[in-house]
PyMOL Python script that loads the backbone (N, CA, C, O; Angstrom):
from pymol import cmd

cmd.read_pdbstr("""\
ATOM      1  N   MET A   1     -50.593 -87.488 -35.013  1.00  0.00           N
ATOM      2  CA  MET A   1     -51.534 -88.090 -35.915  1.00  0.00           C
ATOM      3  C   MET A   1     -52.465 -86.994 -36.422  1.00  0.00           C
ATOM      4  O   MET A   1     -53.019 -86.229 -35.633  1.00  0.00           O
ATOM      5  N   PHE A   2     -52.634 -86.922 -37.735  1.00  0.00           N
ATOM      6  CA  PHE A   2     -53.518 -85.949 -38.355  1.00  0.00           C
ATOM      7  C   PHE A   2     -54.633 -86.681 -39.079  1.00  0.00           C
ATOM      8  O   PHE A   2     -54.421 -87.749 -39.653  1.00  0.00           O
ATOM      9  N   LYS A   3     -55.801 -86.107 -39.047  1.00  0.00           N
ATOM     10  CA  LYS A   3     -56.950 -86.712 -39.714  1.00  0.00           C
ATOM     11  C   LYS A   3     -57.672 -85.608 -40.475  1.00  0.00           C
ATOM     12  O   LYS A   3     -58.010 -84.573 -39.900  1.00  0.00           O
ATOM     13  N   ILE A   4     -57.911 -85.826 -41.770  1.00  0.00           N
ATOM     14  CA  ILE A   4     -58.632 -84.858 -42.598  1.00  0.00           C
ATOM     15  C   ILE A   4     -59.852 -85.567 -43.152  1.00  0.00           C
ATOM     16  O   ILE A   4     -59.747 -86.642 -43.742  1.00  0.00           O
ATOM     17  N   GLU A   5     -61.020 -84.950 -42.955  1.00  0.00           N
ATOM     18  CA  GLU A   5     -62.240 -85.548 -43.481  1.00  0.00           C
ATOM     19  C   GLU A   5     -63.256 -84.465 -43.813  1.00  0.00           C
ATOM     20  O   GLU A   5     -63.191 -83.350 -43.296  1.00  0.00           O
ATOM     21  N   GLN A   6     -64.187 -84.814 -44.678  1.00  0.00           N
ATOM     22  CA  GLN A   6     -65.250 -83.879 -45.015  1.00  0.00           C
ATOM     23  C   GLN A   6     -66.283 -83.903 -43.899  1.00  0.00           C
ATOM     24  O   GLN A   6     -66.459 -84.924 -43.235  1.00  0.00           O
ATOM     25  N   PRO A   7     -66.978 -82.765 -43.688  1.00  0.00           N
ATOM     26  CA  PRO A   7     -67.996 -82.720 -42.644  1.00  0.00           C
ATOM     27  C   PRO A   7     -69.102 -83.745 -42.898  1.00  0.00           C
ATOM     28  O   PRO A   7     -69.406 -84.074 -44.044  1.00  0.00           O
ATOM     29  N   ALA A   8     -69.688 -84.234 -41.830  1.00  0.00           N
ATOM     30  CA  ALA A   8     -70.733 -85.242 -41.950  1.00  0.00           C
ATOM     31  C   ALA A   8     -72.067 -84.653 -42.411  1.00  0.00           C
ATOM     32  O   ALA A   8     -72.967 -85.406 -42.783  1.00  0.00           O
ATOM     33  N   THR A   9     -72.212 -83.354 -42.396  1.00  0.00           N
ATOM     34  CA  THR A   9     -73.461 -82.719 -42.788  1.00  0.00           C
ATOM     35  C   THR A   9     -73.464 -82.325 -44.258  1.00  0.00           C
ATOM     36  O   THR A   9     -72.422 -81.991 -44.822  1.00  0.00           O
ATOM     37  N   ARG A  10     -74.623 -82.365 -44.866  1.00  0.00           N
ATOM     38  CA  ARG A  10     -74.740 -81.962 -46.268  1.00  0.00           C
ATOM     39  C   ARG A  10     -74.807 -80.439 -46.406  1.00  0.00           C
ATOM     40  O   ARG A  10     -74.756 -79.922 -47.522  1.00  0.00           O
ATOM     41  N   LYS A  11     -74.919 -79.730 -45.309  1.00  0.00           N
ATOM     42  CA  LYS A  11     -75.026 -78.267 -45.350  1.00  0.00           C
ATOM     43  C   LYS A  11     -73.671 -77.582 -45.449  1.00  0.00           C
ATOM     44  O   LYS A  11     -73.607 -76.369 -45.650  1.00  0.00           O
ATOM     45  N   ALA A  12     -72.609 -78.325 -45.315  1.00  0.00           N
ATOM     46  CA  ALA A  12     -71.265 -77.735 -45.368  1.00  0.00           C
ATOM     47  C   ALA A  12     -70.964 -77.253 -46.782  1.00  0.00           C
ATOM     48  O   ALA A  12     -71.283 -77.949 -47.747  1.00  0.00           O
ATOM     49  N   PRO A  13     -70.361 -76.085 -46.922  1.00  0.00           N
ATOM     50  CA  PRO A  13     -69.999 -75.569 -48.250  1.00  0.00           C
ATOM     51  C   PRO A  13     -69.006 -76.491 -48.957  1.00  0.00           C
ATOM     52  O   PRO A  13     -68.244 -77.209 -48.309  1.00  0.00           O
ATOM     53  N   GLU A  14     -69.023 -76.465 -50.271  1.00  0.00           N
ATOM     54  CA  GLU A  14     -68.105 -77.251 -51.101  1.00  0.00           C
ATOM     55  C   GLU A  14     -66.658 -76.931 -50.732  1.00  0.00           C
ATOM     56  O   GLU A  14     -66.303 -75.762 -50.582  1.00  0.00           O
ATOM     57  N   GLY A  15     -65.833 -77.943 -50.586  1.00  0.00           N
ATOM     58  CA  GLY A  15     -64.418 -77.756 -50.315  1.00  0.00           C
ATOM     59  C   GLY A  15     -64.053 -77.604 -48.842  1.00  0.00           C
ATOM     60  O   GLY A  15     -62.878 -77.434 -48.515  1.00  0.00           O
ATOM     61  N   VAL A  16     -65.039 -77.663 -47.951  1.00  0.00           N
ATOM     62  CA  VAL A  16     -64.766 -77.537 -46.521  1.00  0.00           C
ATOM     63  C   VAL A  16     -64.337 -78.893 -45.974  1.00  0.00           C
ATOM     64  O   VAL A  16     -64.979 -79.908 -46.246  1.00  0.00           O
ATOM     65  N   VAL A  17     -63.260 -78.910 -45.209  1.00  0.00           N
ATOM     66  CA  VAL A  17     -62.814 -80.138 -44.564  1.00  0.00           C
ATOM     67  C   VAL A  17     -62.543 -79.854 -43.093  1.00  0.00           C
ATOM     68  O   VAL A  17     -62.326 -78.708 -42.700  1.00  0.00           O
ATOM     69  N   HIS A  18     -62.557 -80.900 -42.292  1.00  0.00           N
ATOM     70  CA  HIS A  18     -62.218 -80.792 -40.876  1.00  0.00           C
ATOM     71  C   HIS A  18     -60.856 -81.450 -40.685  1.00  0.00           C
ATOM     72  O   HIS A  18     -60.603 -82.544 -41.191  1.00  0.00           O
ATOM     73  N   VAL A  19     -59.996 -80.778 -39.958  1.00  0.00           N
ATOM     74  CA  VAL A  19     -58.671 -81.312 -39.660  1.00  0.00           C
ATOM     75  C   VAL A  19     -58.564 -81.449 -38.152  1.00  0.00           C
ATOM     76  O   VAL A  19     -58.805 -80.494 -37.414  1.00  0.00           O
ATOM     77  N   SER A  20     -58.201 -82.639 -37.700  1.00  0.00           N
ATOM     78  CA  SER A  20     -57.955 -82.829 -36.274  1.00  0.00           C
ATOM     79  C   SER A  20     -56.557 -83.413 -36.125  1.00  0.00           C
ATOM     80  O   SER A  20     -56.060 -84.114 -37.005  1.00  0.00           O
ATOM     81  N   ALA A  21     -55.940 -83.109 -34.997  1.00  0.00           N
ATOM     82  CA  ALA A  21     -54.560 -83.550 -34.809  1.00  0.00           C
ATOM     83  C   ALA A  21     -54.259 -83.789 -33.342  1.00  0.00           C
ATOM     84  O   ALA A  21     -54.762 -83.105 -32.450  1.00  0.00           O
ATOM     85  N   ILE A  22     -53.423 -84.783 -33.136  1.00  0.00           N
ATOM     86  CA  ILE A  22     -52.819 -85.006 -31.831  1.00  0.00           C
ATOM     87  C   ILE A  22     -51.327 -84.820 -32.092  1.00  0.00           C
ATOM     88  O   ILE A  22     -50.631 -85.742 -32.518  1.00  0.00           O
ATOM     89  N   ALA A  23     -50.855 -83.601 -31.824  1.00  0.00           N
ATOM     90  CA  ALA A  23     -49.468 -83.261 -32.150  1.00  0.00           C
ATOM     91  C   ALA A  23     -49.025 -82.067 -31.325  1.00  0.00           C
ATOM     92  O   ALA A  23     -49.839 -81.298 -30.813  1.00  0.00           O
ATOM     93  N   ASP A  24     -47.722 -81.935 -31.214  1.00  0.00           N
ATOM     94  CA  ASP A  24     -47.166 -80.755 -30.551  1.00  0.00           C
ATOM     95  C   ASP A  24     -47.262 -79.579 -31.525  1.00  0.00           C
ATOM     96  O   ASP A  24     -47.438 -79.793 -32.724  1.00  0.00           O
ATOM     97  N   PRO A  25     -47.150 -78.348 -31.034  1.00  0.00           N
ATOM     98  CA  PRO A  25     -47.300 -77.175 -31.893  1.00  0.00           C
ATOM     99  C   PRO A  25     -46.376 -77.149 -33.113  1.00  0.00           C
ATOM    100  O   PRO A  25     -46.799 -76.716 -34.184  1.00  0.00           O
ATOM    101  N   LYS A  26     -45.141 -77.596 -32.980  1.00  0.00           N
ATOM    102  CA  LYS A  26     -44.188 -77.580 -34.098  1.00  0.00           C
ATOM    103  C   LYS A  26     -44.646 -78.507 -35.217  1.00  0.00           C
ATOM    104  O   LYS A  26     -44.630 -78.112 -36.382  1.00  0.00           O
ATOM    105  N   HIS A  27     -45.054 -79.728 -34.889  1.00  0.00           N
ATOM    106  CA  HIS A  27     -45.509 -80.657 -35.915  1.00  0.00           C
ATOM    107  C   HIS A  27     -46.820 -80.185 -36.544  1.00  0.00           C
ATOM    108  O   HIS A  27     -47.030 -80.361 -37.744  1.00  0.00           O
ATOM    109  N   ALA A  28     -47.691 -79.594 -35.750  1.00  0.00           N
ATOM    110  CA  ALA A  28     -48.941 -79.061 -36.285  1.00  0.00           C
ATOM    111  C   ALA A  28     -48.648 -77.928 -37.270  1.00  0.00           C
ATOM    112  O   ALA A  28     -49.252 -77.866 -38.341  1.00  0.00           O
ATOM    113  N   ALA A  29     -47.729 -77.038 -36.917  1.00  0.00           N
ATOM    114  CA  ALA A  29     -47.364 -75.928 -37.805  1.00  0.00           C
ATOM    115  C   ALA A  29     -46.732 -76.441 -39.096  1.00  0.00           C
ATOM    116  O   ALA A  29     -47.049 -75.938 -40.174  1.00  0.00           O
ATOM    117  N   ASP A  30     -45.851 -77.422 -39.009  1.00  0.00           N
ATOM    118  CA  ASP A  30     -45.225 -77.999 -40.204  1.00  0.00           C
ATOM    119  C   ASP A  30     -46.278 -78.613 -41.116  1.00  0.00           C
ATOM    120  O   ASP A  30     -46.195 -78.469 -42.335  1.00  0.00           O
ATOM    121  N   PHE A  31     -47.257 -79.289 -40.550  1.00  0.00           N
ATOM    122  CA  PHE A  31     -48.323 -79.906 -41.330  1.00  0.00           C
ATOM    123  C   PHE A  31     -49.146 -78.850 -42.062  1.00  0.00           C
ATOM    124  O   PHE A  31     -49.376 -78.966 -43.266  1.00  0.00           O
ATOM    125  N   VAL A  32     -49.592 -77.816 -41.336  1.00  0.00           N
ATOM    126  CA  VAL A  32     -50.421 -76.769 -41.940  1.00  0.00           C
ATOM    127  C   VAL A  32     -49.648 -76.049 -43.039  1.00  0.00           C
ATOM    128  O   VAL A  32     -50.199 -75.785 -44.108  1.00  0.00           O
ATOM    129  N   GLU A  33     -48.386 -75.729 -42.792  1.00  0.00           N
ATOM    130  CA  GLU A  33     -47.565 -75.067 -43.802  1.00  0.00           C
ATOM    131  C   GLU A  33     -47.413 -75.949 -45.038  1.00  0.00           C
ATOM    132  O   GLU A  33     -47.490 -75.452 -46.162  1.00  0.00           O
ATOM    133  N   GLY A  34     -47.201 -77.246 -44.847  1.00  0.00           N
ATOM    134  CA  GLY A  34     -47.082 -78.179 -45.964  1.00  0.00           C
ATOM    135  C   GLY A  34     -48.356 -78.272 -46.780  1.00  0.00           C
ATOM    136  O   GLY A  34     -48.307 -78.359 -48.007  1.00  0.00           O
ATOM    137  N   VAL A  35     -49.494 -78.255 -46.109  1.00  0.00           N
ATOM    138  CA  VAL A  35     -50.783 -78.286 -46.814  1.00  0.00           C
ATOM    139  C   VAL A  35     -50.931 -77.037 -47.678  1.00  0.00           C
ATOM    140  O   VAL A  35     -51.311 -77.137 -48.844  1.00  0.00           O
ATOM    141  N   PHE A  36     -50.636 -75.864 -47.122  1.00  0.00           N
ATOM    142  CA  PHE A  36     -50.742 -74.628 -47.896  1.00  0.00           C
ATOM    143  C   PHE A  36     -49.787 -74.644 -49.086  1.00  0.00           C
ATOM    144  O   PHE A  36     -50.148 -74.193 -50.173  1.00  0.00           O
ATOM    145  N   ARG A  37     -48.583 -75.154 -48.893  1.00  0.00           N
ATOM    146  CA  ARG A  37     -47.635 -75.226 -50.005  1.00  0.00           C
ATOM    147  C   ARG A  37     -48.171 -76.113 -51.120  1.00  0.00           C
ATOM    148  O   ARG A  37     -48.101 -75.753 -52.294  1.00  0.00           O
ATOM    149  N   ARG A  38     -48.701 -77.259 -50.756  1.00  0.00           N
ATOM    150  CA  ARG A  38     -49.193 -78.202 -51.767  1.00  0.00           C
ATOM    151  C   ARG A  38     -50.449 -77.674 -52.460  1.00  0.00           C
ATOM    152  O   ARG A  38     -50.550 -77.735 -53.686  1.00  0.00           O
ATOM    153  N   VAL A  39     -51.395 -77.161 -51.693  1.00  0.00           N
ATOM    154  CA  VAL A  39     -52.666 -76.697 -52.260  1.00  0.00           C
ATOM    155  C   VAL A  39     -52.456 -75.477 -53.155  1.00  0.00           C
ATOM    156  O   VAL A  39     -53.028 -75.401 -54.242  1.00  0.00           O
ATOM    157  N   TYR A  40     -51.637 -74.521 -52.703  1.00  0.00           N
ATOM    158  CA  TYR A  40     -51.466 -73.285 -53.456  1.00  0.00           C
ATOM    159  C   TYR A  40     -50.206 -73.263 -54.315  1.00  0.00           C
ATOM    160  O   TYR A  40     -49.913 -72.254 -54.955  1.00  0.00           O
ATOM    161  N   GLY A  41     -49.457 -74.367 -54.335  1.00  0.00           N
ATOM    162  CA  GLY A  41     -48.289 -74.471 -55.197  1.00  0.00           C
ATOM    163  C   GLY A  41     -47.147 -73.548 -54.811  1.00  0.00           C
ATOM    164  O   GLY A  41     -46.356 -73.153 -55.668  1.00  0.00           O
ATOM    165  N   ALA A  42     -47.050 -73.203 -53.548  1.00  0.00           N
ATOM    166  CA  ALA A  42     -45.982 -72.307 -53.096  1.00  0.00           C
ATOM    167  C   ALA A  42     -44.657 -73.057 -53.005  1.00  0.00           C
ATOM    168  O   ALA A  42     -44.629 -74.243 -52.680  1.00  0.00           O
ATOM    169  N   GLY A  43     -43.569 -72.363 -53.293  1.00  0.00           N
ATOM    170  CA  GLY A  43     -42.239 -72.967 -53.275  1.00  0.00           C
ATOM    171  C   GLY A  43     -41.669 -73.094 -51.876  1.00  0.00           C
ATOM    172  O   GLY A  43     -42.329 -72.772 -50.888  1.00  0.00           O
ATOM    173  N   GLU A  44     -40.441 -73.566 -51.806  1.00  0.00           N
ATOM    174  CA  GLU A  44     -39.764 -73.782 -50.528  1.00  0.00           C
ATOM    175  C   GLU A  44     -39.579 -72.494 -49.727  1.00  0.00           C
ATOM    176  O   GLU A  44     -39.522 -72.537 -48.498  1.00  0.00           O
ATOM    177  N   GLY A  45     -39.484 -71.353 -50.405  1.00  0.00           N
ATOM    178  CA  GLY A  45     -39.291 -70.084 -49.713  1.00  0.00           C
ATOM    179  C   GLY A  45     -40.562 -69.555 -49.062  1.00  0.00           C
ATOM    180  O   GLY A  45     -40.524 -68.574 -48.318  1.00  0.00           O
ATOM    181  N   TYR A  46     -41.686 -70.207 -49.342  1.00  0.00           N
ATOM    182  CA  TYR A  46     -42.970 -69.774 -48.787  1.00  0.00           C
ATOM    183  C   TYR A  46     -43.000 -69.995 -47.281  1.00  0.00           C
ATOM    184  O   TYR A  46     -42.575 -71.040 -46.787  1.00  0.00           O
ATOM    185  N   GLU A  47     -43.500 -69.014 -46.567  1.00  0.00           N
ATOM    186  CA  GLU A  47     -43.615 -69.145 -45.122  1.00  0.00           C
ATOM    187  C   GLU A  47     -45.015 -68.701 -44.695  1.00  0.00           C
ATOM    188  O   GLU A  47     -45.413 -67.567 -44.963  1.00  0.00           O
ATOM    189  N   LEU A  48     -45.744 -69.565 -44.049  1.00  0.00           N
ATOM    190  CA  LEU A  48     -47.082 -69.256 -43.565  1.00  0.00           C
ATOM    191  C   LEU A  48     -46.960 -68.684 -42.158  1.00  0.00           C
ATOM    192  O   LEU A  48     -46.279 -69.255 -41.307  1.00  0.00           O
ATOM    193  N   ARG A  49     -47.611 -67.574 -41.920  1.00  0.00           N
ATOM    194  CA  ARG A  49     -47.612 -66.964 -40.589  1.00  0.00           C
ATOM    195  C   ARG A  49     -49.051 -66.877 -40.110  1.00  0.00           C
ATOM    196  O   ARG A  49     -49.918 -66.354 -40.809  1.00  0.00           O
ATOM    197  N   VAL A  50     -49.290 -67.381 -38.941  1.00  0.00           N
ATOM    198  CA  VAL A  50     -50.624 -67.332 -38.337  1.00  0.00           C
ATOM    199  C   VAL A  50     -50.540 -66.401 -37.153  1.00  0.00           C
ATOM    200  O   VAL A  50     -49.681 -66.555 -36.285  1.00  0.00           O
ATOM    201  N   VAL A  51     -51.435 -65.435 -37.120  1.00  0.00           N
ATOM    202  CA  VAL A  51     -51.471 -64.473 -36.029  1.00  0.00           C
ATOM    203  C   VAL A  51     -52.724 -64.710 -35.233  1.00  0.00           C
ATOM    204  O   VAL A  51     -53.824 -64.759 -35.784  1.00  0.00           O
ATOM    205  N   ARG A  52     -52.562 -64.853 -33.963  1.00  0.00           N
ATOM    206  CA  ARG A  52     -53.702 -65.073 -33.064  1.00  0.00           C
ATOM    207  C   ARG A  52     -53.998 -63.755 -32.363  1.00  0.00           C
ATOM    208  O   ARG A  52     -53.126 -63.166 -31.724  1.00  0.00           O
ATOM    209  N   ILE A  53     -55.225 -63.307 -32.492  1.00  0.00           N
ATOM    210  CA  ILE A  53     -55.605 -62.043 -31.881  1.00  0.00           C
ATOM    211  C   ILE A  53     -56.520 -62.256 -30.698  1.00  0.00           C
ATOM    212  O   ILE A  53     -56.941 -61.290 -30.061  1.00  0.00           O
TER     213      ILE A  53
END
""", "prot")
cmd.dss("prot")
cmd.show_as("cartoon", "prot")
cmd.util.cbc("prot")
cmd.orient("prot")
């Protein structure tokens, strides 16, 4: 289950949203990649890579 909502505070910058999820890592990754594809208009060949440092 994914939930996207705007912050409850008026101090949050324009366009900021909070995303919460109850999902396994694979479904969470698929969701985030799909959001980036839709928002930035990337095609099917687009691959999002997240690096944790």
